[in-house]
N, C-alpha and C positions, 0 to 999 in steps of 0.2 A: 630652390635651386635645382636645376636639371644637370646631373653629373653623369658623364660617360667615362667608364673605366675600361681600358684596353689591357687585357692580360697578355703576357708574352707570346702565347700561342702553342708551344709544344705540349702543354698539359691542360686538362679541363678544369673548369670551376663549376661546382666544388670539385676538389681533386679526387680522383679515383684511386691513385697510387701514392698519395701522400706528399705530393710536391709542395714545397714550402711557400712559394710566392702565391700560388693559387689558394692555398689554405688561408693565408693572410687576407686575400681579397674577400673570400667568403665570410670570414669571421668579422672583419671590420665593417663590411657593408650591412651585416645584420643589425649593427648598432647605430646606423645612420637614421636619424629621426624621420618619421613619416612625412613631415613637411617637405622633404627633399625626395626627388625622384632619381633613382640610380639605374643606369643601363650598363650591364656588364657584358663586354664582348669577349668571347672565348672560343675555343675550338669545339667542333662537333665530336661527339663520341657516342658509342652504342649505349652508354648508361643513361644519357639524358636526352630529352626532346630538343629539337632545333631551336625552339623558343619556349620560354615559360615565364610566369610571373609569380613572385612570392612577396606579398605585401607591396612595399614601395620599390622592390627590386625587379627589374626585367632582365632576363638572360637572353642574349642573342648569340647563338652558336653557329659558327661558319666552318667550312672545311679548312684544315691546315695542311697546306702543301708547300710550306716554306713561308718565310716572313713577308715577302712582297705580295704574292696573291692573297695571303691572309689579310694583310693591312688594306689592300685594295677593296676587298669585299666589305670590310668594316667602314671604310671611307664612304662607300656608296650608301650605306645605311645611315651614317651620320649626316649626310647631305639632306636626307629627308626629315631628320629629327634633330635639328641643331641644338646641342646642349649649351648650357652657360659656361661649362668648364669641362676639359678633357684631362683625365689622369692616365698617363702611360706608365705601366708597371715594368720597371727594370730594363727598359729598352730605349735609351736616349736616342738611338738612331732613328726611331719611328718619328721623332719630332720633326725631322727635316721634311719628310713627306707630308705629315699632317699640316704643317704651317703653310705649305704651298696651296693646299686645298681650303684651309680654314684660317686665313691670316688674322681674323678678328676674334677668334675664340681662344681664350687663354688655355695653354697646354702646360700642364705640370708633369714632372717625372718623379716617380717614386723609386729610389735606388735601394735595393735590398743588400747589395754588396758592391765591392769596387770593380768586380769582374767586367760587367757590361759597359762600364765607363772607361775602360782601359784598352790599350792595344793588346792583341791584334783584333779584338772584337770590334772596336771602333777606332778610327784614326784620330790623331790629335786634332786635326783640322775639323773633322766632322763633330767631334766632341765640343770644340770651341763654338761651332755654329749652333749646336744644340743648346749650349749654355746661353748664347745670345738670343735665340728665338723663344726658348721656354719662358713661361711666366714665373716659374720657380721650381725648386727641387725639394723633395722630402727624403730624409734618411731615417733608418730605424735606430740610430744611436748618434750621440754627439761625436764619438770617435769617427764614424763614417762621414759625418758632416765636415769635420775638420780635415779629413783626408781629401775631400773634393774641393774644399776651399784652397788647400795647399797645392794639390796636383793639377786641378783644372781651372784654378783662378775664378771659381764661382764667387761672386760678391756675397759677403756674409749675410746681407739682408735678403738674399734671394734663395737661400737654402735653409731648411728647417728640420731639426731633429724631433721626431715623434716616435717614442718607444712602441714596440709591439705589445700585444696584450695576451691574456690567458683567462680562460673560464675555469676556475678552480673546482667547480662542482663535479664534473665527471671524474676528476682525479681523486676526489674524496670518496665518492660513491663506490669506486672500484675496490676499496679496501676489503669489502666483504668476500671477495673471491680470491684473496691472496693465498690461502692454504691450498686450494685446489690447483692453482697455477704453479706453485712451487713443486707440488707432487708430480705434475705432468712433466716438469723439467728434471725430475730425479733429484731434487734438492731436499735435504733433511730439515726438519723444523728448527734445529739449532745451528744450521749453517748461517754464516755471516756473509751477506751478499754485497759485493761491490758491483755496481750496474753501469753499463755503458749503452747509450742509444745514439744512433746516427749512422751516417754513411761511412763505409770502410774505405777511407782515403787518407793519404799520408798527412795532409794538412790538419786532419782531426786528431792526429797524434795517438792512434790506437796502439802503435808499436811502443810508444813511450809508456803507455798504461800497462801493457803486458810485461815489459821489462821491470817496471816498478812493482808490479804485483808478485813477481818472483820473490822479491824481498819480503813482501807482506806474508806470503804463504809459508816462508821459513819460520816466521815468529808466531804465526797463528794457523794451526792446523784446521781450524773451522772456516777459514776464509775461502770464499769462492768468487769467481769473476764470471759474470754473465754479460755477453756482448750481443746486442740486438742491432741488426742492420745489414744492408747489402751494399754493393758497389754504387748503386744509384737508386732512384725512386722506382721501386718495383723490380729491381734487378738484383739477382744473386749470382752474377757471373763470377767465376773463379779467375781473377786476374792476378798478375804477379805480386801485387801488394797483399792481396788476401792470402796468397800462398805463403808469403813471408810471415804474415801474422800467425798462420797456423803452424808454421815451423817454430816460431818463438814460443807458442803455447804448448807444443807437443810434450816437452819434458814435464809439464805440470799436470798432464793427464786429465782426469775428470774435474780437476779444480777450476778449469776454464771451459765454459760452454758457449758455443756460437749458436745464435738463433737467427734465422734468415729475416729478411725485410718484413716489417709489420706495418700495415696501413695505419695512418695517424688516428683513425677512429678507435682503434684497438689499443693504442699506446697507453691510455690511462690505466688499463689493467696491468700492462707489463711493467710499468714503473713500480707497482706495488711489490714486485718480486724483490726489488733491491732494498737494502737498509741504507746505503749511501750511494750517491750517483757521482760518477767521474766524467769530466769533460776535459781531456788532456790536450786541448788545441795547441798546435805549434804555429799556425798561421794567424793572420790578423782577422779574427772573427768580427763581423760587423755587429752581431748581437748575440748569437748562440741561443736559439730558442729552447734547446734541451735543458739548459739551466733553469729557465723559467718554469718549464713543465715539471721538472724534478721538484722544484720548490713548491709548486701547486700540489704536488703529491705529499708534501710534508717531509721531504728528504733533505738532509744536509748535502751540500754540493762541494766537491773538490774540483777546482778548475785552475786555469792559468790566467796571467794578467794580459793576455793577448787581445788586441782590438777593444771592442766595447764590452767585454765581459765584466769588468769592474763596475759598470753602470747597473748591472743586474745583481751580481753576487757581492754581498757585504762580507768582507774578510773577518773571520772569527765571530760572525753573527749568524748569517744564513749558510755559511760554509767556509772554505779555506781557499786561498789563492796561492798556488805554488808555481814558480817559473818552471818551464818544461825541463830544463837542465838539472833541476833539483828534485825531480820526482822520485828517483831511486832511493834517495835518503828521506825526502820529505813525506812521501806517501806512507811508509811504514810508521813514522813518528805520529802522523795525524791519525792513522788507523788505531794505533795503540791508545791514544788519548780518547778516541770516541768509544772504544770498547771497554776501557778500564774505568771510564766515568759515564755510565748510562745516563745520568742526569744531564751531562753536557750534550750528548747525542740527542736526547729528547728535546732539550731546550732549543738546540739548533734547528731541529725539525719544525718546532713551533714557530720560530722566528722566520724560517724559510717560507712557511705557509703565509704568515702575516705579510711578509714582503711581497710575495706573489700577488696578493690581493690588490696591491697598489697598481699593478700593471693590467688594467682591465681593457677589454676591447672597446668599451664605451669611451674611455679616455683617449684611446687611439683614434676613434672616429671623430671625436670632438677636436682633436689635434689637426686632423686632415681638414675639417670644415673651417677651422680658424685660419688655416693657410689659404684655402680657396677664397674666403671672404675678404682677404686683404686685397683681392683683385676684383671680384665680381660686384660688390656693392659700388665700387668706383665706376665700373662700366655702366651700371644701372643709373647712377646719378648723372653721368654724362649724357645718357640717352634722354633722361627726363629734362635736363637743361636744354638740350637741342630742341625738344618738343616745345618747351616754353618760348624759346627765342625764335623758333621756326614758324 
């Protein structure tokens, strides 16, 4: 099968600054079997050549000066190298243009969140047209699948949930550098570290975490909170929300440490700083990759029941699920349990790692191929039948 994958455009593949969609494209396509040829369309950047080949993956990089000229350049290339299937990443609006040029090529859309399938990013009418024209949709969780079935009336047999994956190896290898990393951040060997990684935005609930950590620090003088992330991918801009977070943390002094944005390639090392990882999301997370990465690091996770998180974190097995409104009471109670019973904490870490291993990139790749093959073999059979009858 010849597969064309169109990345959204603002960031490169592989990502230079840690953008999540582009990270997913890179990881999952590495696991697509050699019998398939994959062409990845993405933006040009100074880090990579305009075109390159890695085994069965070809990268075509074009200038990005907005979505329309970006897509136009990609279409010109696809016309010369017609694939069996096109996968659009997180931009259903692209389907409308693509189907005008390639009415006979199946176009799928991989939705990574609800944002680009909602107003004002795309009108209800254009989303309806995209649903009608697309061969199918992929989501990274059953929660997101049900969201689009409900809000966009996508037929259930036309949208498929395929979980994202993780490679646990780099997260385990990183353990050897933990002592040095903690020293660099001014953390003592006996400090007990609660760790947060992600963008500093209200939907991620960092304010909920800091308020709850105030209560933790009252009962545990060894507790420390390390917050890793910026306002966006590669951005450490001091916006009003970040200022609010730093005001909330100020009374806690050195008990809270902010670390700027860290590229995804270095994150396996940073996860080892923590003893427990917190993801206090207050919005409807489609998947929440941080939970999976934390589990790959062998860390218990404390999260919320928002969105697709329950599909990853097993409550009281690989971590704890606490509703956001209950964090100020629930987090201190869970923290006390984890540190008063080291066996519980260790066992949770082991279960977290074992659960993470089920979410492999190979399984994700197979899930995508299974979706494509619901359409592509049918097309091939039709062509063969026409040749026989013609």
